[in-house]
C-alpha positions in Angstrom: 3.6 0.9 -14.7 3.4 1.6 -11.0 5.4 4.8 -11.5 2.9 6.0 -14.0 0.0 5.4 -11.7 1.8 7.3 -8.9 2.5 10.2 -11.2 -1.2 10.9 -11.3 -1.5 11.2 -7.6 -1.6 14.7 -6.3 -0.5 15.2 -2.7 -2.9 17.5 -0.8 -1.7 19.2 2.3 -4.1 18.6 5.2 -4.1 20.7 8.3 -2.5 19.1 11.4 -5.3 17.9 13.8 -3.0 18.0 16.7 -3.1 21.8 16.3 -6.8 22.1 15.9 -9.4 23.1 18.5 -11.9 20.6 17.3 -9.8 17.5 18.0 -10.9 15.4 21.0 -10.2 12.0 22.2 -12.8 9.3 22.6 -13.3 6.7 25.4 -13.7 4.0 22.6 -10.4 2.3 22.0 -11.6 1.3 18.5 -12.3 4.9 17.5 -9.9 7.0 19.6 -10.1 10.4 17.7 -13.1 12.7 17.6 -13.8 15.7 15.5 -16.2 18.1 17.2 -16.6 20.2 14.1 -17.8 17.4 11.8 -19.2 15.3 14.7 -17.5 11.9 14.1 -15.1 9.4 15.6 -12.4 7.6 13.7 -9.5 5.2 14.0 -7.1 7.7 12.3 -6.8 11.4 12.8 -9.8 13.2 11.4 -8.0 15.1 8.7 -7.0 11.9 7.1 -10.6 10.7 7.2 -11.9 14.0 5.7 -9.3 13.8 2.9 -10.2 10.1 2.2 -13.9 10.7 2.1 -14.2 14.1 0.6 -11.1 14.2 -1.5 -10.2 17.7 -0.1 -8.4 19.0 2.9 -10.4 19.6 6.1 -12.2 23.0 5.9 -13.0 23.0 9.6 -9.5 23.6 10.9 -9.2 26.2 13.6 -5.8 26.8 15.3 -5.6 26.3 19.1 -4.9 29.5 20.9 -1.2 30.1 21.8 -0.2 29.1 25.3 1.1 31.7 27.8 4.4 29.9 27.9 4.7 30.2 24.1 3.9 33.9 24.1 6.7 34.7 26.6 9.4 33.4 24.3 
């Protein structure tokens, strides 16, 4: 039975918050992550919260600009 229930689950690829310009850290140890795009704090990375609440991957993802050291490679 459990295998049948898992077969209905569709994995959705969420963007990596650690590579997003909108990720920030909070002073609140209970809610250490902030999403500046959506304006909320959470215990988990914001992409997981967006996926949990909305059922779809984050639509506000914006890649951080490349660092100079990465451009020289």
